[in-house]
N, C-alpha and C positions, 0 to 999 in steps of 0.2 A: 813454777821455777823448781828445779831439782839440783841436787849436788851429788858428787861422786865420792864414795868411800869404799876402800878395798880392805876388807877384814883379813887379818893374818893370824893373830892369836886371840881367839874368841873365848871369853868367859861366859858360859851359860849357867846361870843360877837356876836351881830347881830342875836340872836336866834329867833327873831320874823320875820325874813326874810325867804326867800324861802328855802335855803339849811339848814339854822340854825334850823328852826322849825322841819324839817324832821329829822335832826340829834338828836335833843333833844328827840323826840319820840323814836328813835332807841335806844339810850343809856340807857334811863330810863327803857325801856322794856327788854333790853338785860342783864342789870346788876343791881340787887337789892341792891347792896352795894353802888351805886353811888347817890350823891346828885348833882343837877344841879342848878346853878345860871345863869339866863338869863339876860344879860346886853344889853339893846337895847334903842336907842334914839327914836324909833317909827317915823322914817322919812316916806316919802310917801310909801316906799316899805316894811315897817315893821308894823305888825298889831297883836295885842293880839287876834284878831278873829281867827288867825291861830293856836292858842294854847289853846283854850277854853277846849278842851277835856283833855289836859295835866294838866291844873290847877285843873280840877275835879278829874282826876284819880290818881294824885301823889301829894296831898296837903302837905305831910310830906317831900317829896324829891325834890320839885321844888319850886324855888323862882324867882320872877321877880323883877329886878331893872331897873327902868326907868331912864336911865342916858346916857350920851354921852361920848365916849372914848376920846374925845378932852378935857374933864374936868379932868385935872391931879389929883387934890386932891380927887375928888369923886371916881376915879378909885382906888387910893391907899386905900381909906377907905373900898371899897368893898372887896379888897384882904384880908384886915385884919379882917373885920367883918365875913367873911365866911371861913377864913383860906384856901384859894384856893391853891390846889396843882397841878391843871391841867388847862391849858387855851386852848380852841379851838377857834381860832380867825377868825370868818367869817365877822365881821362888816366891811363894805366897801361900798363906792359908786361904783356901778358896771355896769352901763349901758353906753356903748361906746357913743351912741348918746348924752346922757346927759353930758358926759365929753367934748364933742365938744361945747355944749351950755354954760357950766359953769365949766371950768377946775380947778379953784382954790378950789372949794368944794372938789374935788378929792384929791388935794394936802393936804388940811387941815385934812380930815378924814383918808385917806389911809396911808399917811406918818406920819403926826404929831400924829394922834391917835394911830398908831402902836407903835411909839416911847414911848408914855405915858404908854402903856400896858407893854412894855418891861422893862421900868424903874420901874414900880410898881412890876412886877414879880421879878426883880433883888433885889429890896429892901426887899420885903417880904420873899423871899426864902433864901437870904443870900448865903451860899455856899452849900445848900442842893442839893443832886443828885437824890432825890426821887420825883422830880417834872418834869413837862413837859409843854413846850410852843409849841403848834402846830399852825402853820400859814397856812391858806388856801389861795392858790393863783391860778393863771390861766395860761393856755397855751399861752395866748395872749402876755405874756412877751417875747416870743421867736420870735415874728414877723410873717412873712408869708412864707409858703413853696411853692415850685413849684409843678409840677404835681406828683413828686415822693419824697420818703423819709419820715422820721418821726422825731418829736421832741424827744430827749432823755434828761436825766438829765444833760448832758454835752453840750447841744446846747447853743451857745452864745445868750445873750439877745439882742433883736433888736425891742423894742416896737414901735408901730405905732401911737397909740392914747394917749391922756392925761390919759385915764383910765389905759391902759396897762403900761404906763410909771410910773404912781403912784404905781401900784402893783409891778413893777420891783424894784422901790426904797424901798418899804416896805420889799420885799424879802431880799434885801441887808442888811437892818437894822437888820433883825432877824439873819442872818448869822453872822453879825459883833458882835452882843451881845453874840453869842455863842463863837466866836473865841477870843474876847477881854476879856469878863467877865466870860466865862465858863457857860453861861446860858443853861440849858438843853433844846434843841429844836428839832423839826422836821418840815419839810416844804413839802407841796404837791402842785403840779401844775396840775389842772384838765382840761378836755375838757368841751364842752358845756353841761350844765346840763338841764334836762327837767323833768317834772312830777308834782305832786300835789303841790299847794300853791305857784306857781310862779306868780309874779305880771304880769298882762296882757300887759306889754309893750314889752316883749321879743317875739321872732318869733313865737314859737309854741302856747302859750296861746292867743296871739293876733290874730293869724290866725283862731284859733278855735272860738274865740268870734265873730270875724267879719263874719266868714262863717255862724255861727248860725243866726246872725242878717242880713245876706245878704248885708253886706257892702263890699266895695272894699278890695281886699287882696293885699297890697302893697309889691312888691318884688323888692329889690334893684338891680339896674343894669340889667343884663340879667339872674340873678339867678344862675350863675355858681359857686359862692363861695362855697367852701366845708368846712364842719365842722364835727368833730367827736363827736357823741352824746352819753352822759352818763346819764343813768336813775338815778335820785337823790337818790333813796334808795341804789343802788349799790355804789354810791359815799359815802354815810354815813357809810356803812360797811367797805369801804376801809379806811376812815379816822380813824375809830375805830381800825382797824388793825395796822395802822401806829402809833397811840398814844401808844398802848399797846406793840407792838413788834418791832417798827421801831428803827433803830440805831440813837442815839442822834447826831445831827449835820448833818444828812443825808436828802437828797431831794428825793421825790418819785413822779413820774408822774402817774396820774390816768386817764385812758381813757376807752371808752366804746367799742372800736373796731367796730364803726358804722360810717364810713365815708359816707357822702351823700351831694350832692349839694342842696342848699337852695330850688331851684325850685322843686326838686324831693320830698323834705319834704312837701312842700306846696301841691303838687299833692296828696300825701298820706293822708294828713289831710282833703283835700276836699272830697276824696273818703270815708273816715271814717265818716265824718259828714253826707254825703249823705246816708250812710248805716244806721246810727243811727236815722236820721231824713229824711226818704224817701219821695218821692212825691213832692219835692220842686225844681226840676231842678238840674243841675250839678253845684256845687260850683266852679268848675274850670273856669267857665265863669266869675267869679268875680276877677280873677287874673289880677292885673294891675302893669306893670313894671314902676318903678319910678326912679328918679335921684339917682345914687349910693351914698353911704356914702363916705365922704372924707377920704382918707387913708385906704380904705376898704381892709383888708388882704384877699388874694385869697384862701388860704387853710391852715387848721390846721389838724394835725394828730399826735396822741400820741403813742409812744412806751412805753407800760406799763409793759414790761418784768421784771423790777426790783420788781414791786409789786407781780408778779407771782412767780418769782424765790426765792425771799427772804422772802416774807410774806405769800405766798400761796393764794393770793387773785386774783380772776378773776371775771369779770362782770357776773352776773347770768341772766340778763334780756336782751333779744334781742330787737332790735329797733322796730320790728313789734309788739312785746308784750307790750313794754313800751309806744309806741305811741297810741295803742288801749286803754290801761289803762288810759292814760292821757286824751284822748278825752272823754272817759266815765266819768272821774272824773270831768272835767270842765262842762260837760252837767249836771251832778248831783249836782253841787255846784255853780250854777249861782248866788245864793243869796250871797255867799262869794265874788264872783267877783264883784258884784254890791257894796257890802259894802266896800271893800278895795280900789276900784277905786273912788267911790263917785263922787264928783265934781272936783277931782284932775287930772283925766286923762280920756280922751275919745277916745284913740287910735290915737291921732294926731301925725303927723310926727315930730320927733325931730332931732337935729344934723345937721342942714343945715347952721349954722352960720359960 
């Protein structure tokens, strides 16, 4: 069973971040009737540099609000000022290693910030049914899989890190506002995203950057941890499908059908950088195994059959295609990488406290 929702004034939280900026590009290009308000605090991983082309291309349909979802009054004013009818909630502290170093930041933003948004939506929408609050979450809330099986929408929550625990809590809040107050909502749990505009602390862009600069390529433990990789553009089309056709109150798992061990991903990245920048030796020689992350989940894998069966969505980009496109993008956009990292981050190891 599906429902129909037509977004018109869309509040995208965290729209200057990795997935958010890609989603804003997608929805503005796909639907000429949509206006987008991007609410972003511009923390270390959010940058207006990621949306310069959007500001130029859609001056009448794109608005930026420099604000923090933890600011309750400011969030309420944004809902009112822009008459928001759809929320796509990306804004979150999202790096597991940083959640080990500073867990309370994750509690304040991911839990308290989500509660502020839910209350603002409930207040502004009243009893309207023509609105939609979509919460973007992660497969990490489910914990770790063994060598077989897949996460489904009915898998019990078993988060391992402060990050995944804070996202699990925010998931529960969104469902509670639906069940208690009737707030129209959908929720999605996705696998690991990769692609353009990802801050270079995450595995794929970090390895590309280090490989280009002939720096060590740090691989946690023995590199056997398995992730399901989802190209960010596929994720954006999936979210759009859920917002428009997903059943209110329902959860949808979004995966890329691309399970791979971390060490194998790093090998592929090394080979691609060698191909694009030949004559500089094998980057595989830069691989360095380092102390594993505390509480490191062994394997994630998504059963995305609900997306396929109910909404007709399937990933369109293979991992080989997406990885090649990603390496090419980061090689072509070294100036962006330098600008967003600045003096904030130089590839140092996090999450050992």
